[in-house]
C-alpha positions in Angstrom: 150.5 -63.8 198.1 154.2 -62.6 198.4 153.3 -60.2 195.3 150.6 -58.7 196.9 152.8 -57.7 199.8 155.4 -56.3 197.5 153.2 -53.7 196.2 151.6 -52.7 199.1 154.9 -52.5 201.4 156.2 -50.5 198.3 152.5 -48.5 198.3 153.3 -47.5 201.8 156.7 -46.6 201.8 156.4 -44.4 198.8 153.0 -42.9 201.0 155.4 -42.7 203.9 158.0 -40.5 201.9 155.6 -38.3 200.1 157.0 -35.1 200.9 155.6 -31.6 199.6 153.8 -32.6 196.6 156.9 -35.0 195.8 156.9 -38.2 195.3 160.5 -40.4 196.0 159.6 -42.5 192.7 158.4 -41.8 189.4 157.4 -44.9 187.8 156.4 -43.8 184.2 154.6 -40.0 184.6 151.3 -39.0 183.0 149.7 -41.7 180.7 147.2 -39.8 177.7 143.8 -41.0 178.1 142.1 -43.4 175.6 143.3 -45.5 172.4 146.2 -44.9 170.6 145.7 -43.1 167.4 146.4 -44.3 163.8 150.0 -43.9 163.2 151.7 -44.1 159.4 154.8 -42.3 159.5 156.5 -44.7 162.0 157.2 -46.1 158.4 158.9 -43.1 157.0 161.4 -43.3 160.1 162.7 -46.8 158.5 162.6 -46.0 154.9 166.7 -46.6 154.7 166.8 -49.7 156.9 163.9 -51.8 155.1 166.2 -54.4 153.5 168.1 -54.9 157.7 164.9 -55.3 159.2 162.9 -57.3 156.6 165.3 -60.2 157.7 165.0 -60.0 161.4 161.3 -59.4 161.3 160.9 -62.4 158.5 162.7 -64.5 161.3 160.9 -63.5 164.4 157.5 -63.8 162.5 158.6 -67.3 161.4 159.1 -68.3 165.5 155.9 -66.6 166.7 154.2 -68.0 164.0 155.5 -71.8 164.8 155.1 -71.0 168.3 151.1 -70.4 167.8 150.7 -73.7 165.8 152.6 -75.4 167.8 150.4 -74.4 171.0 147.3 -74.5 168.9 148.1 -78.2 167.6 148.7 -79.3 171.4 145.5 -77.8 172.5 143.7 -79.5 169.4 144.8 -82.6 170.3 144.1 -82.3 174.1 140.4 -81.3 173.3 139.6 -83.3 170.1 139.1 -80.9 167.7 140.6 -79.8 164.4 142.1 -76.5 163.3 142.9 -75.4 160.2 146.7 -74.3 160.1 146.1 -72.1 157.0 143.1 -69.7 159.0 145.8 -70.1 162.1 148.2 -67.8 160.0 146.3 -65.6 158.2 144.5 -64.8 161.6 147.8 -63.7 163.4 148.6 -61.9 160.0 145.9 -59.8 159.6 146.3 -58.9 163.7 149.8 -58.2 163.2 149.3 -56.1 160.2 146.5 -54.0 161.9 148.3 -53.9 165.0 151.3 -52.1 163.4 149.3 -49.3 162.4 148.3 -48.8 166.2 151.9 -49.8 167.4 150.7 -52.6 169.1 152.3 -55.4 170.3 153.2 -58.2 168.0 150.6 -61.4 168.0 152.5 -64.6 168.5 149.3 -66.6 170.1 149.1 -68.4 173.6 152.0 -68.6 175.9 153.3 -72.0 176.7 152.3 -71.3 180.3 148.4 -71.6 179.5 149.6 -75.2 178.1 150.7 -76.2 181.6 147.9 -74.4 183.4 145.2 -76.2 181.0 147.0 -79.5 181.8 146.5 -79.1 185.5 142.7 -78.2 185.4 
């Protein structure tokens, strides 16, 4: 409830301060409609930095993979079903590789908040 009050209050403030086609708050500007196109030119920018980015990328991927597998294991125990860790790893890898061509956020699996919410139900 508190969040909606803040959003409505900010919208009302913006509406009241709107003068001569100028808004006092410019958040992000114009957003292109539609999905982002396929872009492989991003990889050319990192041609000289592959070695340093590879180590950091592997560490981040390992942490995301372990987080996703841990939460999947917790859900499987709670709901009494089996998961295949290899299948989970392949799914996360394919999603991240495909998403990298569309400048998407990395996929790591469900958040721990979901596990807390599931325990309350």
